[in-house]
C-alpha positions as CSV (number, residue, x, y, z in Angstrom):
1,M,23.0,-39.9,-22.5
2,I,19.7,-38.8,-24.0
3,K,17.9,-40.4,-21.0
4,K,20.0,-38.4,-18.5
5,I,19.2,-35.1,-20.4
6,I,15.5,-36.0,-20.4
7,I,15.5,-36.8,-16.7
8,I,17.4,-33.6,-15.8
9,V,14.9,-31.5,-17.9
10,L,11.9,-33.2,-16.2
11,V,13.4,-32.7,-12.7
12,L,14.1,-29.0,-13.5
13,G,10.5,-28.6,-14.8
14,L,9.0,-30.2,-11.7
15,V,11.1,-28.0,-9.4
16,G,10.2,-24.9,-11.5
17,G,6.5,-25.8,-11.3
18,A,6.7,-26.4,-7.6
19,V,8.3,-23.0,-7.0
20,G,5.8,-21.3,-9.3
21,A,2.8,-22.9,-7.5
22,F,4.2,-21.9,-4.2
23,M,4.6,-18.2,-5.3
24,W,1.1,-18.2,-6.9
25,F,-0.7,-19.6,-3.9
26,K,1.4,-17.7,-1.3
27,P,-1.0,-15.6,0.9
28,H,-1.3,-11.9,0.2
29,P,0.2,-9.9,3.1
30,K,-2.2,-8.0,5.3
31,V,-1.5,-4.6,6.6
32,E,-2.7,-5.7,10.1
33,D,0.1,-8.3,10.3
34,A,2.9,-5.8,9.4
35,K,4.5,-3.3,11.8
36,G,3.7,0.1,10.5
37,I,6.0,3.1,10.2
38,V,4.3,5.9,12.3
39,V,4.1,9.3,10.6
40,T,1.7,12.2,10.3
41,A,0.1,13.1,7.0
42,P,1.8,16.5,6.7
43,A,5.2,15.0,7.5
44,L,4.8,12.2,4.9
45,A,3.7,14.7,2.2
46,K,6.6,17.0,3.1
47,E,9.2,14.1,2.8
48,Y,7.8,13.2,-0.6
49,T,7.9,16.8,-1.8
50,A,11.5,17.3,-0.6
51,D,13.0,14.0,-1.8
52,E,10.7,11.6,-3.7
53,K,13.4,8.9,-4.3
54,G,14.5,9.0,-0.6
55,A,10.9,8.8,0.6
56,D,10.3,5.9,-1.8
57,G,13.2,4.1,-0.3
58,K,11.8,4.6,3.2
59,Y,8.1,4.0,2.6
60,L,7.3,2.4,-0.8
61,N,5.5,-0.9,-0.4
62,K,5.8,-0.8,3.4
63,A,3.0,-0.6,6.0
64,I,2.5,3.0,7.3
65,E,0.4,4.3,10.1
66,V,-0.6,7.8,9.1
67,T,-2.4,10.2,11.5
68,G,-4.2,13.3,10.2
69,T,-7.4,15.2,9.6
70,I,-9.8,14.0,6.9
71,G,-10.1,16.6,4.2
72,E,-12.3,14.6,1.8
73,V,-14.3,11.4,1.8
74,E,-15.1,10.0,-1.6
75,K,-16.1,6.8,-3.4
76,N,-13.7,5.3,-5.9
77,Q,-14.7,3.7,-9.2
78,D,-15.1,0.3,-7.5
79,G,-17.5,1.8,-4.9
80,G,-14.9,1.6,-2.1
81,L,-14.2,4.4,0.3
82,M,-11.3,6.8,-0.4
83,V,-10.2,9.1,2.4
84,I,-7.9,12.1,1.7
85,L,-5.9,13.4,4.7
86,Q,-5.0,17.1,4.8
87,T,-1.5,18.3,4.5
88,E,0.1,21.7,4.4
89,D,-0.2,21.7,0.5
90,P,-4.0,21.8,-0.3
91,T,-3.3,20.3,-3.8
92,A,-1.5,17.2,-2.5
93,G,-3.0,15.2,0.3
94,V,-2.5,11.6,1.5
95,Q,-4.9,9.5,-0.4
96,C,-6.0,6.3,1.4
97,T,-8.0,3.7,-0.4
98,M,-9.8,1.6,2.2
99,R,-10.0,-2.2,1.9
100,E,-13.5,-2.5,3.4
101,K,-16.2,-1.0,1.1
102,N,-18.4,-0.4,4.1
103,A,-15.9,1.6,6.2
104,T,-17.0,4.9,7.4
105,A,-15.2,8.2,8.0
106,T,-16.3,11.8,8.4
107,K,-14.7,15.0,7.0
108,G,-12.9,16.9,9.7
109,Q,-12.3,13.8,11.8
110,N,-8.8,13.2,13.3
111,I,-7.9,9.6,12.4
112,T,-5.1,7.1,12.1
113,I,-5.1,4.9,9.0
114,K,-2.8,2.0,8.3
115,G,-2.0,1.0,4.7
116,F,0.7,0.1,2.2
117,C,2.4,3.0,0.6
118,S,2.3,3.0,-3.2
119,G,4.3,6.1,-3.8
120,N,3.6,9.7,-4.9
121,G,1.0,10.4,-7.5
122,I,-0.7,13.4,-9.1
123,T,-2.9,14.0,-6.1
124,G,-0.3,13.2,-3.4
125,V,1.0,10.2,-1.6
126,S,-1.2,7.1,-2.1
127,L,-1.9,4.3,0.4
128,T,-3.7,1.1,-0.5
129,D,-5.4,-1.8,1.4
130,C,-6.0,0.7,4.3
131,V,-7.8,0.0,7.6
132,I,-8.8,2.4,10.3
133,K,-6.8,1.9,13.5
């Protein structure tokens, strides 16, 4: 009886370890491989302003292709490029953190950026792992 319990515990431990290893080493999804939801920066910001929970249900953690005009270009604390797309509300833009540190963008440029939506923050809607389309 004790041998059976020990064998069952060992088998469950091995299965748990295999599942854990699979999840740990699973490749990180890339935004290029995902089909993006196409939206303009003003429309995205307006949806989040009107109904944040509804917008989270539609966009959160999903790939989005946002088109808009660049209002600001900044460097973040890691030295990466951060692009803020203009919306109708000047205090809440669409903040896009670029994946590549050497990406280039110019203020006033019309652009389409693809990234994963991480929700609404203090400065507006945030996208991460962004690439320029």
